[in-house]
C-alpha positions in Angstrom: 0.0 0.0 0.0 2.9 2.3 0.7 4.5 1.9 -2.7 1.5 2.9 -4.9 1.2 6.1 -2.7 4.9 6.8 -2.9 4.8 6.4 -6.7 1.8 8.7 -7.0 3.6 11.3 -4.8 6.7 11.1 -6.9 4.7 11.5 -10.1 2.9 14.5 -8.7 6.2 16.1 -7.8 7.6 15.4 -11.3 4.5 17.0 -12.9 4.8 20.1 -10.7 8.4 20.6 -11.6 7.5 20.2 -15.3 4.7 22.7 -14.8 7.1 25.2 -13.1 9.6 24.8 -16.0 7.0 25.6 -18.5 6.1 28.7 -16.6 9.6 29.9 -16.4 10.0 29.3 -20.1 6.9 31.4 -20.7 8.2 34.2 -18.6 11.6 34.2 -20.4 10.0 34.1 -23.8 7.8 37.1 -22.9 11.0 39.0 -21.8 12.8 38.2 -24.9 9.8 39.3 -27.1 9.3 42.6 -24.9 13.1 43.4 -25.4 12.8 43.0 -29.2 9.6 45.0 -29.3 11.2 47.8 -27.1 14.0 48.1 -29.6 11.4 48.7 -32.3 12.2 45.5 -34.2 9.6 44.5 -36.8 6.6 42.6 -35.5 7.9 39.3 -37.1 11.1 39.5 -35.5 9.5 40.2 -32.0 7.3 37.3 -32.4 10.2 35.1 -33.6 12.2 36.2 -30.6 9.5 35.1 -28.2 8.7 31.9 -30.1 12.3 30.8 -30.0 12.4 30.9 -26.2 8.8 29.6 -25.7 7.7 26.1 -25.1 6.4 24.2 -28.1 3.0 25.3 -29.2 2.8 28.5 -27.1 0.7 31.4 -28.2 2.5 34.8 -28.5 0.7 38.1 -28.3 2.3 41.4 -28.8 0.6 44.8 -28.1 1.5 48.3 -27.6 -0.1 50.6 -25.0 1.2 54.1 -25.3 5.0 54.1 -24.5 4.8 50.5 -23.3 5.0 47.2 -25.2 3.5 44.2 -23.7 4.2 40.6 -24.7 2.1 37.5 -23.5 3.0 34.0 -23.9 0.5 31.3 -23.1 0.5 27.6 -23.4 -1.0 24.5 -21.8 0.8 22.1 -19.5 1.1 18.4 -20.6 -0.8 15.7 -19.1 -4.3 14.4 -18.8 -7.3 16.8 -19.2 -7.7 16.9 -15.4 -4.2 18.0 -14.7 -3.8 20.3 -17.8 -4.2 24.0 -17.4 -3.1 27.3 -19.0 0.2 28.9 -18.1 1.1 32.5 -18.9 4.1 34.7 -18.9 3.9 38.4 -19.5 6.5 41.2 -19.8 6.3 44.8 -20.3 9.0 47.2 -21.5 9.3 51.0 -22.3 9.7 51.5 -26.1 13.1 52.8 -26.7 11.8 55.2 -29.4 9.8 57.1 -26.8 13.0 57.4 -24.6 15.0 59.0 -27.4 12.1 61.3 -28.3 12.1 62.9 -24.8 
């Protein structure tokens, strides 16, 4: 009885570590995209920068709100439907062209 419980506990810990890893990848990808967007790189280059650091199958959204650029990266965790949920990473940066203008 102890072995199945221990195995379930270890699998739950491994799944949690994998989910944390995917969350970190989403945040890193959003930061990479925000840096590219802040440098006024073309939209395709900004999205490519975020996609290159994002987990496979992640959705990247780039928007500009006044002087700020915002990049959101979102994906689902791996696993059965019961354990799968959406993870997001978001980064905001001040556009460099606005800094140079002031």
